Backbone atoms as SQL, in Angstrom:
CREATE TABLE atoms (id INTEGER PRIMARY KEY, chain TEXT, resi INTEGER, resn TEXT, atom TEXT, x REAL, y REAL, z REAL);
INSERT INTO atoms VALUES
  (1, 'A', 1, 'UNK', 'N', 210.575, -108.697, 80.632),
  (2, 'A', 1, 'UNK', 'CA', 211.019, -108.600, 82.002),
  (3, 'A', 1, 'UNK', 'C', 210.024, -109.329, 82.883),
  (4, 'A', 2, 'UNK', 'N', 210.550, -110.130, 83.801),
  (5, 'A', 2, 'UNK', 'CA', 209.739, -110.804, 84.807),
  (6, 'A', 2, 'UNK', 'C', 209.899, -110.084, 86.136),
  (7, 'A', 3, 'UNK', 'N', 208.785, -109.928, 86.844),
  (8, 'A', 3, 'UNK', 'CA', 208.810, -109.317, 88.169),
  (9, 'A', 3, 'UNK', 'C', 208.211, -110.320, 89.143),
  (10, 'A', 4, 'UNK', 'N', 208.991, -110.733, 90.124),
  (11, 'A', 4, 'UNK', 'CA', 208.517, -111.642, 91.159),
  (12, 'A', 4, 'UNK', 'C', 208.283, -110.850, 92.430),
  (13, 'A', 5, 'UNK', 'N', 207.161, -111.109, 93.090),
  (14, 'A', 5, 'UNK', 'CA', 206.852, -110.447, 94.351),
  (15, 'A', 5, 'UNK', 'C', 206.837, -111.495, 95.457),
  (16, 'A', 6, 'UNK', 'N', 207.500, -111.200, 96.548),
  (17, 'A', 6, 'UNK', 'CA', 207.601, -112.136, 97.654),
  (18, 'A', 6, 'UNK', 'C', 207.755, -111.354, 98.953),
  (19, 'A', 7, 'UNK', 'N', 207.703, -112.014, 100.040),
  (20, 'A', 7, 'UNK', 'CA', 207.992, -111.383, 101.331),
  (21, 'A', 7, 'UNK', 'C', 208.881, -112.320, 102.148),
  (22, 'A', 8, 'UNK', 'N', 209.761, -113.046, 101.480),
  (23, 'A', 8, 'UNK', 'CA', 210.634, -113.976, 102.198),
  (24, 'A', 8, 'UNK', 'C', 211.795, -113.233, 102.846),
  (25, 'A', 9, 'UNK', 'N', 212.239, -113.766, 103.986),
  (26, 'A', 9, 'UNK', 'CA', 213.329, -113.149, 104.741),
  (27, 'A', 9, 'UNK', 'C', 214.640, -113.244, 103.971),
  (28, 'A', 10, 'UNK', 'N', 215.468, -112.213, 104.097),
  (29, 'A', 10, 'UNK', 'CA', 216.796, -112.204, 103.484),
  (30, 'A', 10, 'UNK', 'C', 217.806, -111.735, 104.521),
  (31, 'A', 11, 'UNK', 'N', 219.071, -112.067, 104.280),
  (32, 'A', 11, 'UNK', 'CA', 220.165, -111.519, 105.086),
  (33, 'A', 11, 'UNK', 'C', 220.814, -110.426, 104.256),
  (34, 'A', 12, 'UNK', 'N', 221.051, -109.287, 104.862),
  (35, 'A', 12, 'UNK', 'CA', 221.589, -108.137, 104.151),
  (36, 'A', 12, 'UNK', 'C', 222.781, -107.594, 104.928),
  (37, 'A', 13, 'UNK', 'N', 223.924, -107.431, 104.249),
  (38, 'A', 13, 'UNK', 'CA', 225.130, -106.877, 104.843),
  (39, 'A', 13, 'UNK', 'C', 225.371, -105.486, 104.287),
  (40, 'A', 14, 'UNK', 'N', 225.908, -104.614, 105.121),
  (41, 'A', 14, 'UNK', 'CA', 226.137, -103.230, 104.738),
  (42, 'A', 14, 'UNK', 'C', 227.617, -102.870, 104.813),
  (43, 'A', 15, 'UNK', 'N', 228.036, -101.968, 103.943),
  (44, 'A', 15, 'UNK', 'CA', 229.351, -101.351, 103.993),
  (45, 'A', 15, 'UNK', 'C', 229.115, -99.845, 103.875),
  (46, 'A', 16, 'UNK', 'N', 229.615, -99.092, 104.823),
  (47, 'A', 16, 'UNK', 'CA', 229.443, -97.634, 104.837),
  (48, 'A', 16, 'UNK', 'C', 227.978, -97.219, 104.727),
  (49, 'A', 17, 'UNK', 'N', 227.079, -97.991, 105.366),
  (50, 'A', 17, 'UNK', 'CA', 225.674, -97.626, 105.440),
  (51, 'A', 17, 'UNK', 'C', 224.815, -98.003, 104.249),
  (52, 'A', 18, 'UNK', 'N', 225.382, -98.671, 103.251),
  (53, 'A', 18, 'UNK', 'CA', 224.578, -99.104, 102.098),
  (54, 'A', 18, 'UNK', 'C', 224.740, -100.610, 101.887),
  (55, 'A', 19, 'UNK', 'N', 223.736, -101.261, 101.295),
  (56, 'A', 19, 'UNK', 'CA', 223.818, -102.706, 101.078),
  (57, 'A', 19, 'UNK', 'C', 225.025, -103.091, 100.225),
  (58, 'A', 20, 'UNK', 'N', 225.669, -104.197, 100.620),
  (59, 'A', 20, 'UNK', 'CA', 226.833, -104.699, 99.897),
  (60, 'A', 20, 'UNK', 'C', 226.636, -106.149, 99.448),
  (61, 'A', 21, 'UNK', 'N', 225.985, -106.943, 100.297),
  (62, 'A', 21, 'UNK', 'CA', 225.726, -108.351, 99.978),
  (63, 'A', 21, 'UNK', 'C', 224.337, -108.736, 100.449),
  (64, 'A', 22, 'UNK', 'N', 223.782, -109.755, 99.783),
  (65, 'A', 22, 'UNK', 'CA', 222.446, -110.258, 100.080),
  (66, 'A', 22, 'UNK', 'C', 222.490, -111.773, 99.982),
  (67, 'A', 23, 'UNK', 'N', 221.845, -112.453, 100.930),
  (68, 'A', 23, 'UNK', 'CA', 221.641, -113.896, 100.801),
  (69, 'A', 23, 'UNK', 'C', 220.148, -114.128, 100.780),
  (70, 'A', 24, 'UNK', 'N', 219.705, -114.783, 99.698),
  (71, 'A', 24, 'UNK', 'CA', 218.292, -115.109, 99.532),
  (72, 'A', 24, 'UNK', 'C', 218.190, -116.523, 98.988),
  (73, 'A', 25, 'UNK', 'N', 217.397, -117.345, 99.648),
  (74, 'A', 25, 'UNK', 'CA', 217.162, -118.723, 99.200),
  (75, 'A', 25, 'UNK', 'C', 218.457, -119.507, 99.033),
  (76, 'A', 26, 'UNK', 'N', 219.423, -119.261, 99.922),
  (77, 'A', 26, 'UNK', 'CA', 220.685, -119.977, 99.892),
  (78, 'A', 26, 'UNK', 'C', 221.689, -119.477, 98.871),
  (79, 'A', 27, 'UNK', 'N', 221.356, -118.423, 98.130),
  (80, 'A', 27, 'UNK', 'CA', 222.255, -117.869, 97.125),
  (81, 'A', 27, 'UNK', 'C', 222.822, -116.548, 97.620),
  (82, 'A', 28, 'UNK', 'N', 224.125, -116.395, 97.455),
  (83, 'A', 28, 'UNK', 'CA', 224.790, -115.155, 97.854),
  (84, 'A', 28, 'UNK', 'C', 224.870, -114.224, 96.650),
  (85, 'A', 29, 'UNK', 'N', 224.449, -112.982, 96.849),
  (86, 'A', 29, 'UNK', 'CA', 224.442, -111.955, 95.795),
  (87, 'A', 29, 'UNK', 'C', 225.319, -110.794, 96.241),
  (88, 'A', 30, 'UNK', 'N', 226.109, -110.261, 95.324),
  (89, 'A', 30, 'UNK', 'CA', 226.932, -109.088, 95.612),
  (90, 'A', 30, 'UNK', 'C', 226.323, -107.887, 94.892),
  (91, 'A', 31, 'UNK', 'N', 226.130, -106.788, 95.614),
  (92, 'A', 31, 'UNK', 'CA', 225.567, -105.568, 95.032),
  (93, 'A', 31, 'UNK', 'C', 226.555, -105.022, 94.002),
  (94, 'A', 32, 'UNK', 'N', 226.053, -104.759, 92.783),
  (95, 'A', 32, 'UNK', 'CA', 226.933, -104.357, 91.680),
  (96, 'A', 32, 'UNK', 'C', 226.583, -102.995, 91.100),
  (97, 'A', 33, 'UNK', 'N', 225.839, -102.195, 91.830),
  (98, 'A', 33, 'UNK', 'CA', 225.585, -100.802, 91.441),
  (99, 'A', 33, 'UNK', 'C', 225.407, -99.983, 92.712),
  (100, 'A', 34, 'UNK', 'N', 225.009, -98.752, 92.575),
  (101, 'A', 34, 'UNK', 'CA', 224.775, -97.894, 93.735),
  (102, 'A', 34, 'UNK', 'C', 223.337, -98.075, 94.213),
  (103, 'A', 35, 'UNK', 'N', 223.131, -98.584, 95.441),
  (104, 'A', 35, 'UNK', 'CA', 221.778, -98.781, 95.951),
  (105, 'A', 35, 'UNK', 'C', 221.003, -97.467, 96.061),
  (106, 'A', 36, 'UNK', 'N', 219.706, -97.562, 95.835),
  (107, 'A', 36, 'UNK', 'CA', 218.806, -96.417, 95.920),
  (108, 'A', 36, 'UNK', 'C', 217.878, -96.602, 97.117),
  (109, 'A', 37, 'UNK', 'N', 217.790, -95.581, 97.955),
  (110, 'A', 37, 'UNK', 'CA', 216.857, -95.636, 99.082),
  (111, 'A', 37, 'UNK', 'C', 215.432, -95.552, 98.563),
  (112, 'A', 38, 'UNK', 'N', 214.537, -96.314, 99.182),
  (113, 'A', 38, 'UNK', 'CA', 213.114, -96.266, 98.844),
  (114, 'A', 38, 'UNK', 'C', 212.375, -95.603, 99.998),
  (115, 'A', 39, 'UNK', 'N', 211.557, -94.599, 99.670),
  (116, 'A', 39, 'UNK', 'CA', 210.805, -93.829, 100.662),
  (117, 'A', 39, 'UNK', 'C', 209.327, -93.906, 100.351),
  (118, 'A', 40, 'UNK', 'N', 208.509, -93.824, 101.389),
  (119, 'A', 40, 'UNK', 'CA', 207.054, -93.840, 101.245),
  (120, 'A', 40, 'UNK', 'C', 206.496, -92.518, 101.751),
  (121, 'A', 41, 'UNK', 'N', 205.642, -91.899, 100.933),
  (122, 'A', 41, 'UNK', 'CA', 204.937, -90.693, 101.363),
  (123, 'A', 41, 'UNK', 'C', 203.537, -91.080, 101.804),
  (124, 'A', 42, 'UNK', 'N', 203.006, -90.419, 102.807),
  (125, 'A', 42, 'UNK', 'CA', 201.648, -90.741, 103.259),
  (126, 'A', 42, 'UNK', 'C', 200.633, -90.488, 102.155),
  (127, 'A', 43, 'UNK', 'N', 199.562, -91.282, 102.156),
  (128, 'A', 43, 'UNK', 'CA', 198.525, -91.166, 101.125),
  (129, 'A', 43, 'UNK', 'C', 197.756, -89.851, 101.237),
  (130, 'A', 44, 'UNK', 'N', 197.518, -89.386, 102.455),
  (131, 'A', 44, 'UNK', 'CA', 196.781, -88.142, 102.647),
  (132, 'A', 44, 'UNK', 'C', 197.712, -87.090, 103.235),
  (133, 'A', 45, 'UNK', 'N', 197.780, -85.958, 102.587),
  (134, 'A', 45, 'UNK', 'CA', 198.593, -84.849, 103.079),
  (135, 'A', 45, 'UNK', 'C', 197.719, -83.596, 103.083),
  (136, 'A', 46, 'UNK', 'N', 197.556, -82.958, 104.248),
  (137, 'A', 46, 'UNK', 'CA', 196.767, -81.726, 104.285),
  (138, 'A', 46, 'UNK', 'C', 197.333, -80.684, 103.318),
  (139, 'A', 47, 'UNK', 'N', 196.465, -79.856, 102.763),
  (140, 'A', 47, 'UNK', 'CA', 196.841, -78.887, 101.720),
  (141, 'A', 47, 'UNK', 'C', 197.930, -77.908, 102.157),
  (142, 'A', 48, 'UNK', 'N', 198.012, -77.576, 103.422),
  (143, 'A', 48, 'UNK', 'CA', 198.984, -76.585, 103.875),
  (144, 'A', 48, 'UNK', 'C', 200.397, -77.157, 104.055),
  (145, 'A', 49, 'UNK', 'N', 200.534, -78.455, 103.976),
  (146, 'A', 49, 'UNK', 'CA', 201.858, -79.072, 104.137),
  (147, 'A', 49, 'UNK', 'C', 202.489, -79.238, 102.762),
  (148, 'A', 50, 'UNK', 'N', 203.594, -78.529, 102.542),
  (149, 'A', 50, 'UNK', 'CA', 204.241, -78.569, 101.226),
  (150, 'A', 50, 'UNK', 'C', 205.298, -79.664, 101.104),
  (151, 'A', 51, 'UNK', 'N', 205.829, -80.121, 102.236),
  (152, 'A', 51, 'UNK', 'CA', 206.845, -81.170, 102.226),
  (153, 'A', 51, 'UNK', 'C', 206.451, -82.233, 103.252),
  (154, 'A', 52, 'UNK', 'N', 205.593, -83.174, 102.863),
  (155, 'A', 52, 'UNK', 'CA', 205.122, -84.171, 103.827),
  (156, 'A', 52, 'UNK', 'C', 206.260, -85.065, 104.314),
  (157, 'A', 53, 'UNK', 'N', 206.132, -85.556, 105.531),
  (158, 'A', 53, 'UNK', 'CA', 207.165, -86.462, 106.042),
  (159, 'A', 53, 'UNK', 'C', 207.188, -87.746, 105.228),
  (160, 'A', 54, 'UNK', 'N', 208.372, -88.271, 105.036),
  (161, 'A', 54, 'UNK', 'CA', 208.522, -89.523, 104.322),
  (162, 'A', 54, 'UNK', 'C', 209.105, -90.559, 105.272),
  (163, 'A', 55, 'UNK', 'N', 208.807, -91.814, 104.989),
  (164, 'A', 55, 'UNK', 'CA', 209.301, -92.895, 105.818),
  (165, 'A', 55, 'UNK', 'C', 210.187, -93.802, 104.970),
  (166, 'A', 56, 'UNK', 'N', 211.398, -94.074, 105.460),
  (167, 'A', 56, 'UNK', 'CA', 212.302, -94.989, 104.774),
  (168, 'A', 56, 'UNK', 'C', 211.709, -96.395, 104.831),
  (169, 'A', 57, 'UNK', 'N', 211.611, -97.069, 103.675),
  (170, 'A', 57, 'UNK', 'CA', 211.034, -98.407, 103.652),
  (171, 'A', 57, 'UNK', 'C', 211.994, -99.484, 103.156),
  (172, 'A', 58, 'UNK', 'N', 213.080, -99.099, 102.473),
  (173, 'A', 58, 'UNK', 'CA', 213.993, -100.134, 102.012),
  (174, 'A', 58, 'UNK', 'C', 214.965, -99.654, 100.958),
  (175, 'A', 59, 'UNK', 'N', 215.506, -100.630, 100.215),
  (176, 'A', 59, 'UNK', 'CA', 216.537, -100.373, 99.222),
  (177, 'A', 59, 'UNK', 'C', 216.194, -101.037, 97.899),
  (178, 'A', 60, 'UNK', 'N', 216.622, -100.425, 96.811),
  (179, 'A', 60, 'UNK', 'CA', 216.544, -101.030, 95.477),
  (180, 'A', 60, 'UNK', 'C', 217.968, -101.050, 94.924),
  (181, 'A', 61, 'UNK', 'N', 218.397, -102.223, 94.432),
  (182, 'A', 61, 'UNK', 'CA', 219.756, -102.335, 93.902),
  (183, 'A', 61, 'UNK', 'C', 219.872, -103.517, 92.960),
  (184, 'A', 62, 'UNK', 'N', 220.899, -103.467, 92.130),
  (185, 'A', 62, 'UNK', 'CA', 221.253, -104.572, 91.245),
  (186, 'A', 62, 'UNK', 'C', 222.278, -105.429, 91.970),
  (187, 'A', 63, 'UNK', 'N', 222.149, -106.754, 91.840),
  (188, 'A', 63, 'UNK', 'CA', 223.116, -107.658, 92.457),
  (189, 'A', 63, 'UNK', 'C', 223.363, -108.846, 91.536),
  (190, 'A', 64, 'UNK', 'N', 224.563, -109.425, 91.665),
  (191, 'A', 64, 'UNK', 'CA', 224.990, -110.527, 90.812),
  (192, 'A', 64, 'UNK', 'C', 225.451, -111.688, 91.687),
  (193, 'A', 65, 'UNK', 'N', 225.056, -112.915, 91.293),
  (194, 'A', 65, 'UNK', 'CA', 225.475, -114.090, 92.063),
  (195, 'A', 65, 'UNK', 'C', 226.830, -114.607, 91.571),
  (196, 'A', 66, 'UNK', 'N', 227.281, -115.718, 92.109),
  (197, 'A', 66, 'UNK', 'CA', 228.603, -116.250, 91.802),
  (198, 'A', 66, 'UNK', 'C', 228.788, -116.786, 90.395),
  (199, 'A', 67, 'UNK', 'N', 227.680, -117.055, 89.678),
  (200, 'A', 67, 'UNK', 'CA', 227.796, -117.561, 88.304),
  (201, 'A', 67, 'UNK', 'C', 227.498, -116.491, 87.261),
  (202, 'A', 68, 'UNK', 'N', 227.266, -115.258, 87.731),
  (203, 'A', 68, 'UNK', 'CA', 227.083, -114.150, 86.807),
  (204, 'A', 68, 'UNK', 'C', 225.647, -113.756, 86.508),
  (205, 'A', 69, 'UNK', 'N', 224.666, -114.385, 87.175),
  (206, 'A', 69, 'UNK', 'CA', 223.263, -114.006, 86.998),
  (207, 'A', 69, 'UNK', 'C', 223.012, -112.693, 87.737),
  (208, 'A', 70, 'UNK', 'N', 222.354, -111.744, 87.078),
  (209, 'A', 70, 'UNK', 'CA', 222.115, -110.428, 87.667),
  (210, 'A', 70, 'UNK', 'C', 220.620, -110.150, 87.723),
  (211, 'A', 71, 'UNK', 'N', 220.173, -109.608, 88.845),
  (212, 'A', 71, 'UNK', 'CA', 218.772, -109.205, 89.036),
  (213, 'A', 71, 'UNK', 'C', 218.745, -107.844, 89.732),
  (214, 'A', 72, 'UNK', 'N', 217.597, -107.191, 89.649),
  (215, 'A', 72, 'UNK', 'CA', 217.320, -105.985, 90.419),
  (216, 'A', 72, 'UNK', 'C', 216.437, -106.410, 91.590),
  (217, 'A', 73, 'UNK', 'N', 216.832, -106.018, 92.793),
  (218, 'A', 73, 'UNK', 'CA', 216.124, -106.412, 94.015),
  (219, 'A', 73, 'UNK', 'C', 215.530, -105.193, 94.707),
  (220, 'A', 74, 'UNK', 'N', 214.359, -105.388, 95.310),
  (221, 'A', 74, 'UNK', 'CA', 213.794, -104.427, 96.261),
  (222, 'A', 74, 'UNK', 'C', 213.726, -105.137, 97.603),
  (223, 'A', 75, 'UNK', 'N', 214.453, -104.612, 98.577),
  (224, 'A', 75, 'UNK', 'CA', 214.516, -105.201, 99.914),
  (225, 'A', 75, 'UNK', 'C', 213.878, -104.208, 100.883),
  (226, 'A', 76, 'UNK', 'N', 212.908, -104.693, 101.659),
  (227, 'A', 76, 'UNK', 'CA', 212.102, -103.838, 102.529),
  (228, 'A', 76, 'UNK', 'C', 212.238, -104.239, 103.989),
  (229, 'A', 77, 'UNK', 'N', 211.941, -103.295, 104.894),
  (230, 'A', 77, 'UNK', 'CA', 211.843, -103.596, 106.325),
  (231, 'A', 77, 'UNK', 'C', 210.401, -103.986, 106.613),
  (232, 'A', 78, 'UNK', 'N', 210.204, -105.127, 107.280),
  (233, 'A', 78, 'UNK', 'CA', 208.844, -105.492, 107.663),
  (234, 'A', 78, 'UNK', 'C', 208.482, -104.826, 108.991),
  (235, 'A', 79, 'UNK', 'N', 207.286, -105.094, 109.479),
  (236, 'A', 79, 'UNK', 'CA', 206.820, -104.452, 110.717),
  (237, 'A', 79, 'UNK', 'C', 207.663, -104.824, 111.934),
  (238, 'A', 80, 'UNK', 'N', 208.348, -105.972, 111.862),
  (239, 'A', 80, 'UNK', 'CA', 209.202, -106.408, 112.973),
  (240, 'A', 80, 'UNK', 'C', 210.629, -105.889, 112.840),
  (241, 'A', 81, 'UNK', 'N', 210.909, -105.120, 111.773),
  (242, 'A', 81, 'UNK', 'CA', 212.240, -104.567, 111.574),
  (243, 'A', 81, 'UNK', 'C', 213.202, -105.499, 110.848),
  (244, 'A', 82, 'UNK', 'N', 212.685, -106.609, 110.329),
  (245, 'A', 82, 'UNK', 'CA', 213.520, -107.565, 109.604),
  (246, 'A', 82, 'UNK', 'C', 213.544, -107.226, 108.114),
  (247, 'A', 83, 'UNK', 'N', 214.630, -107.592, 107.425),
  (248, 'A', 83, 'UNK', 'CA', 214.714, -107.373, 105.985),
  (249, 'A', 83, 'UNK', 'C', 214.002, -108.500, 105.249),
  (250, 'A', 84, 'UNK', 'N', 213.137, -108.122, 104.310),
  (251, 'A', 84, 'UNK', 'CA', 212.419, -109.092, 103.485),
  (252, 'A', 84, 'UNK', 'C', 212.550, -108.678, 102.016),
  (253, 'A', 85, 'UNK', 'N', 212.465, -109.665, 101.150),
  (254, 'A', 85, 'UNK', 'CA', 212.530, -109.403, 99.722),
  (255, 'A', 85, 'UNK', 'C', 211.170, -108.958, 99.243),
  (256, 'A', 86, 'UNK', 'N', 211.094, -107.774, 98.665),
  (257, 'A', 86, 'UNK', 'CA', 209.826, -107.262, 98.148),
  (258, 'A', 86, 'UNK', 'C', 209.592, -107.696, 96.715),
  (259, 'A', 87, 'UNK', 'N', 210.524, -107.350, 95.831),
  (260, 'A', 87, 'UNK', 'CA', 210.407, -107.713, 94.419),
  (261, 'A', 87, 'UNK', 'C', 211.774, -108.064, 93.864),
  (262, 'A', 88, 'UNK', 'N', 211.746, -108.902, 92.823),
  (263, 'A', 88, 'UNK', 'CA', 212.946, -109.229, 92.053),
  (264, 'A', 88, 'UNK', 'C', 212.609, -109.008, 90.594),
  (265, 'A', 89, 'UNK', 'N', 213.422, -108.232, 89.903),
  (266, 'A', 89, 'UNK', 'CA', 213.244, -107.979, 88.473),
  (267, 'A', 89, 'UNK', 'C', 214.358, -108.710, 87.738),
  (268, 'A', 90, 'UNK', 'N', 213.973, -109.504, 86.711),
  (269, 'A', 90, 'UNK', 'CA', 215.004, -110.162, 85.916),
  (270, 'A', 90, 'UNK', 'C', 214.703, -110.075, 84.439);
């Protein structure tokens, strides 16, 4: 398995609140599984807090292009609120 890490901008379309399509590097990808929300927990949590607040950071999903190539993508929100590609697994 190859894992590519990047922070390039992507276009992401949603249907019913979950990712449906992705355009990255001029290639259109269609989501072909159920996307998983990615959450971040703070590094330090005081001992008395049993359920620390989590922050939504992005989505992980499988997508397939027009010729049948399939990858697993991690798409994240950057500090400006834009969608960027975090990792690609192939």
